[in-house]
C-alpha positions in Angstrom: -20.0 -19.5 2.1 -20.3 -23.0 3.6 -16.6 -23.7 2.6 -15.5 -20.5 4.3 -17.4 -21.4 7.5 -15.6 -24.8 7.5 -12.2 -23.3 7.1 -13.0 -20.7 9.8 -14.0 -23.5 12.2 -10.8 -25.3 11.4 -8.6 -22.2 12.0 -10.4 -21.8 15.3 -9.4 -25.4 16.1 -5.8 -24.7 15.2 -6.0 -21.6 17.4 -7.3 -23.7 20.2 -4.4 -26.2 19.7 -1.9 -23.4 19.8 -3.5 -21.9 22.9 -3.2 -25.3 24.6 0.4 -25.5 23.6 1.1 -22.0 24.9 -0.6 -22.8 28.2 1.5 -26.0 28.7 4.7 -24.2 27.7 4.1 -21.4 30.2 3.4 -23.9 33.0 6.7 -25.6 32.1 8.4 -22.2 31.9 9.6 -22.8 28.4 9.5 -20.3 25.4 6.1 -20.9 23.7 7.3 -20.0 20.2 9.6 -23.0 20.1 6.8 -25.3 21.5 4.4 -24.0 18.7 7.0 -24.6 16.0 7.5 -28.2 17.2 3.7 -28.7 17.3 3.3 -27.3 13.8 6.0 -29.7 12.6 4.2 -32.7 14.1 0.8 -31.6 12.7 2.4 -31.0 9.3 4.1 -34.4 9.2 1.1 -36.3 10.7 -1.5 -35.0 8.2 -4.7 -35.2 10.3 -7.6 -35.4 7.9 -9.9 -33.0 9.8 -7.3 -30.2 9.7 -6.2 -30.7 6.0 -8.3 -27.8 4.6 -7.2 -25.3 7.3 -3.5 -26.3 7.0 -3.5 -25.9 3.2 -5.4 -22.6 3.5 -2.9 -21.3 6.1 0.2 -22.4 4.2 -0.8 -22.0 0.6 -3.6 -19.5 0.3 -2.6 -16.1 -1.2 -5.3 -14.5 0.9 -3.8 -15.8 4.2 -0.3 -14.8 3.1 -1.4 -11.3 2.4 -3.0 -11.2 5.8 0.2 -12.2 7.5 2.1 -9.3 6.0 -0.6 -6.6 6.3 -2.3 -7.7 9.6 0.4 -9.3 11.7 3.3 -7.0 11.0 1.6 -3.8 12.3 0.4 -5.8 15.3 3.8 -7.3 16.3 5.7 -4.1 15.6 3.2 -1.8 17.3 3.2 -4.0 20.4 7.0 -4.1 20.6 7.3 -0.3 20.3 4.7 0.3 23.0 6.7 -1.9 25.4 10.1 -0.3 24.7 10.5 3.0 26.7 12.3 5.6 24.7 14.5 6.5 27.7 15.9 2.9 27.6 16.4 3.1 23.9 18.2 6.4 24.2 20.6 5.0 26.9 21.6 2.2 24.5 21.3 4.2 21.3 24.9 3.6 20.2 24.9 -0.2 20.1 21.3 -0.3 18.8 22.1 2.0 15.9 25.4 0.3 15.2 23.7 -3.1 15.0 20.4 -2.0 13.3 22.1 0.0 10.6 25.8 -1.2 10.3 25.1 -4.8 11.4 22.0 -5.3 9.2 23.6 -3.8 6.0 26.8 -5.7 6.6 25.1 -9.1 7.2 22.9 -8.5 4.2 25.9 -7.9 1.9 27.9 -10.8 3.4 25.1 -13.3 3.1 24.0 -12.1 -0.3 27.5 -12.3 -1.9 28.3 -15.6 -0.1 25.1 -17.1 -1.4 25.9 -15.9 -4.9 29.5 -17.1 -5.0 29.4 -20.1 -2.7 25.9 -21.5 -3.0 25.6 -20.6 -6.7 22.2 -18.8 -6.3 21.2 -16.4 -9.0 22.1 -12.8 -8.1 18.5 -11.6 -7.4 17.7 -14.8 -5.4 21.0 -14.4 -3.4 20.3 -10.8 -2.5 16.6 -11.5 -1.7 17.8 -14.3 0.6 20.4 -12.0 2.2 17.7 -9.4 3.0 15.5 -12.1 4.6 18.4 -13.3 6.7 19.3 -9.9 8.0 16.1 -9.5 10.0 16.2 -10.7 13.6 13.2 -11.9 15.5 14.0 -12.3 19.2 10.5 -13.0 20.7 11.5 -16.3 22.3 14.9 -15.0 23.3 13.5 -11.9 25.1 11.1 -14.1 27.2 14.1 -16.3 28.2 16.2 -13.2 29.0 13.5 -11.7 31.2 12.9 -15.0 33.1 16.7 -15.3 33.8 17.0 -11.7 34.8 19.6 -10.8 32.1 20.7 -7.1 32.4 18.1 -4.7 31.2 20.6 -3.1 28.8 21.0 -6.4 26.8 17.3 -6.8 26.5 16.9 -3.2 25.3 19.7 -3.7 22.7 18.3 -6.8 21.3 14.7 -5.4 21.2 15.9 -2.1 19.7 18.0 -3.8 17.1 15.2 -6.1 16.1 12.7 -3.2 15.7 14.9 -1.0 13.4 16.5 -3.9 11.5 13.0 -5.2 10.6 12.3 -2.0 8.8 15.7 -2.0 7.0 15.4 -5.7 6.1 12.0 -5.2 4.6 13.3 -2.2 2.5 16.3 -4.3 1.4 13.9 -7.2 0.5 11.7 -5.0 -1.6 14.7 -3.5 -3.5 16.4 -6.9 -4.0 13.3 -8.8 -5.1 11.8 -6.1 -7.4 14.4 -3.6 -8.5 17.8 -5.2 -8.3 18.2 -6.3 -11.9 17.2 -2.9 -13.3 19.8 -1.2 -11.2 22.5 -3.7 -12.1 22.0 -3.0 -15.8 22.4 0.7 -15.1 25.9 0.2 -13.5 27.1 2.9 -11.1 24.1 5.1 -11.9 22.0 2.1 -10.7 23.9 2.0 -7.4 23.1 5.6 -6.8 19.4 5.0 -7.8 19.3 2.1 -5.4 20.7 4.1 -2.5 18.2 6.9 -3.3 15.3 4.5 -3.3 16.5 3.0 0.0 16.6 6.5 1.6 13.2 7.4 0.1 11.7 4.2 1.6 13.3 4.7 5.0 13.0 8.5 5.5 9.5 8.6 4.0 8.5 5.9 6.4 10.0 7.8 9.3 8.2 11.0 8.3 4.8 9.3 8.0 5.3 7.6 11.4 6.5 10.7 13.2 3.6 12.8 11.8 0.9 10.2 12.8 2.6 9.3 16.1 2.6 13.0 17.1 -1.0 13.6 15.9 -2.4 10.6 17.8 -0.4 11.6 21.0 -2.1 15.0 20.9 -5.5 13.4 20.2 -5.5 11.2 23.3 -4.9 14.3 25.5 -8.6 15.1 25.1 -9.9 11.8 26.4 -9.5 9.6 29.5 -11.4 6.7 28.0 -9.3 3.5 27.6 -11.6 1.6 25.1 -11.5 4.6 22.8 -7.7 5.1 23.3 -7.1 1.4 22.5 -9.1 1.9 19.3 -7.0 4.9 18.5 -3.8 2.8 19.0 -5.1 0.3 16.5 -5.9 3.0 14.0 -2.5 4.4 14.5 -0.6 1.2 13.9 -2.6 0.0 10.9 -3.1 3.6 9.5 0.6 4.4 9.6 1.4 1.1 7.9 -1.1 1.4 5.1 -0.7 5.2 4.5 3.1 4.7 4.2 2.7 1.8 1.8 0.2 3.8 -0.2 2.9 6.5 -0.7 5.5 3.8 -1.6 7.6 4.3 1.5 8.3 1.8 4.3 5.2 0.8 6.3 7.3 -1.1 8.8 9.5 1.9 9.6 6.4 4.1 9.8 4.8 1.7 12.5 8.0 1.6 14.5 8.5 5.4 14.6 4.7 6.0 15.3 4.7 3.4 18.0 7.8 4.7 19.7 6.4 8.3 19.8 2.9 7.1 20.9 4.2 4.8 23.6 6.6 7.3 25.1 5.5 10.9 24.3 1.8 10.0 24.0 1.8 8.0 27.2 3.5 10.9 29.1 1.1 13.6 27.9 -2.2 11.8 27.3 -2.5 8.5 29.1 -3.8 7.8 32.6 -2.2 4.9 34.5 -5.5 2.9 33.9 -5.3 3.6 30.1 -1.6 2.7 30.0 -2.2 -0.6 31.7 -5.2 -1.5 29.6 -3.6 -0.6 26.3 -0.6 -2.9 27.2 -3.0 -5.7 28.2 -5.0 -5.4 25.0 -1.9 -5.6 22.8 -0.5 -8.5 24.9 -3.5 -10.6 24.0 -3.6 -9.6 20.3 0.2 -10.3 20.0 -0.2 -13.7 21.7 -2.9 -14.7 19.1 -0.9 -13.4 16.2 2.3 -15.1 17.3 0.5 -18.4 18.0 -0.7 -18.6 14.4 2.6 -17.5 13.0 4.8 -19.9 14.9 2.3 -22.8 14.3 2.4 -21.9 10.6 6.2 -22.0 10.5 5.9 -25.7 11.6 3.0 -26.5 9.3 4.8 -25.1 6.3 7.1 -28.2 6.2 4.5 -30.2 4.2 4.8 -27.8 1.2 8.6 -27.7 1.1 10.6 -30.2 -1.0 13.9 -30.8 0.8 15.0 -33.5 -1.7 18.7 -33.1 -2.8 19.0 -29.8 -1.0 20.5 -30.9 2.3 24.0 -29.9 1.3 22.8 -26.4 0.3 20.8 -26.1 3.5 23.8 -27.0 5.7 26.1 -24.5 3.8 23.4 -21.8 4.1 23.1 -22.3 7.9 26.9 -21.9 8.3 26.9 -18.8 6.0 24.1 -17.1 7.9 25.7 -17.8 11.3 29.1 -16.5 10.0 27.4 -13.4 8.4 25.7 -12.6 11.7 28.9 -13.1 13.7 31.1 -11.0 11.5 28.5 -8.2 11.1 27.8 -8.1 14.9 31.5 -8.0 16.0 32.4 -5.5 13.3 29.5 -3.1 14.0 30.2 -2.9 17.8 34.0 -3.0 17.4 34.3 0.8 18.0 32.1 0.9 21.1 34.3 1.2 24.2 33.5 -0.8 27.3 31.1 -3.2 25.5 31.3 -6.4 27.4 32.4 -9.5 25.5 29.7 -11.6 27.2 27.0 -9.2 25.8 28.4 -9.6 22.2 28.3 -13.4 22.5 24.7 -13.4 23.8 23.6 -10.8 21.2 25.2 -12.8 18.4 23.7 -16.2 19.4 20.3 -14.5 20.3 19.9 -13.0 16.8 17.2 -15.5 15.9 15.4 -15.6 12.6 11.6 -15.9 12.8 8.2 -14.9 11.7 9.2 -11.8 9.6 11.6 -13.8 7.4 8.9 -16.5 6.8 6.2 -14.0 6.1 8.3 -12.1 3.6 9.5 -15.3 1.9 5.8 -16.4 1.6 4.9 -13.0 0.1 7.2 -13.6 -2.9 5.0 -13.9 -6.1 4.6 -17.5 -7.4 6.4 -16.5 -10.6 9.5 -15.2 -8.8 12.4 -17.3 -10.2 14.0 -19.2 -7.3 11.1 -18.8 -5.0 11.3 -22.5 -4.0 15.0 -22.2 -3.1 14.3 -19.1 -1.0 11.5 -20.8 0.8 13.5 -24.0 1.5 16.5 -22.1 2.8 14.5 -19.5 4.8 12.3 -22.1 6.4 15.3 -24.4 7.3 17.3 -21.5 8.8 14.4 -20.2 10.8 13.8 -23.7 12.1 17.5 -24.1 12.9 17.7 -20.8 14.7 14.5 -21.3 16.7 15.2 -24.9 17.7 19.0 -25.0 18.0 19.8 -21.4 19.0 16.5 -20.9 20.9 17.1 -24.0 23.0 20.8 -23.3 23.7 20.6 -19.6 24.6 19.6 -20.3 28.2 22.7 -22.5 28.9 24.8 -19.8 27.2 23.4 -17.0 29.4 24.1 -19.1 32.5 27.6 -20.1 31.3 28.5 -16.4 30.6 27.2 -15.4 34.1 24.7 -12.9 32.7 21.8 -14.4 34.7 20.8 -12.3 37.7 18.1 -12.6 40.2 15.0 -10.5 39.7 16.0 -7.9 42.3 19.0 -6.7 40.2 17.5 -6.9 36.7 
């Protein structure tokens, strides 16, 4: 018990550090996620004795890694769906669906095969890595876009793509890391089984999310009591995730669908303005705390990763992932008429990798062959995308003339 108390106090200290970093970043008008990663890197390299236990608990403990997946994912996805009005999503449905489905699947296949043939990774490891790299996490990009007044349509497309492709990437990750070898041994029948499993995961998740999203939207019609309705929203996000996972369908897709229905349909029929404002404020705070720990953790993870002799593979992987994203993006929006070239360039460079990729990589079992390689590559690419792409997206937006003043965004 005493040991747990000590770790709890140290995690509180780390949380205090991350809050201080966020406060400074916001004052300097910089994306806090990048500032947190840099701070985590410094803490990980510096090895401060007082924080040793908390750092090792956060980066190595199975308990904490399970918490990341089951606690943080529903929070981050639920919050993002609440903030994305369905009407905006509907207006941009063509590019969002093209990128989320076509783009994600294409980048998954391109990165997986390239990793197998060019990096020499075993097939299961290559496909697992491809799945991890097909998820985008544009938290830092969206805050930059909003501060620059980038057209609302571009913000909606990148948010919408991220929400849906998270669900698809998680399903691809589960299939690649657990079932791939079995299906390969079955030949073409295996390909059919794989597709069937993918549809079962995805459609099952949609069904659970739609059912619960509709039920909770009806429930809040009977109340005008924002603390209770906030509690309902928590129940909805965590409930849809765990119920879907219990039935072996996609918890991530369930949360996305439930959140979209609750945030648009539910808000329209059952939320007063006061409730709407308070629910958003509540989830803003919870998401800030979740993100602060995740991004700090990405930085701290450096101490557990052995980069020796892997620099060549890391450099090659960074290029492969960038190329995979570029080809997948341009190919998937190729048939959309009147889709501005500047938008394509910004969406391409803004497709950052982030917390979901790290969380999934950490969730791989210790006996997964190639786990170390997956961790090294995932960590390096997330770091590259946050620091290099994250810090250069602002100059790119300005150069492409996509920055507008607030009045026209």
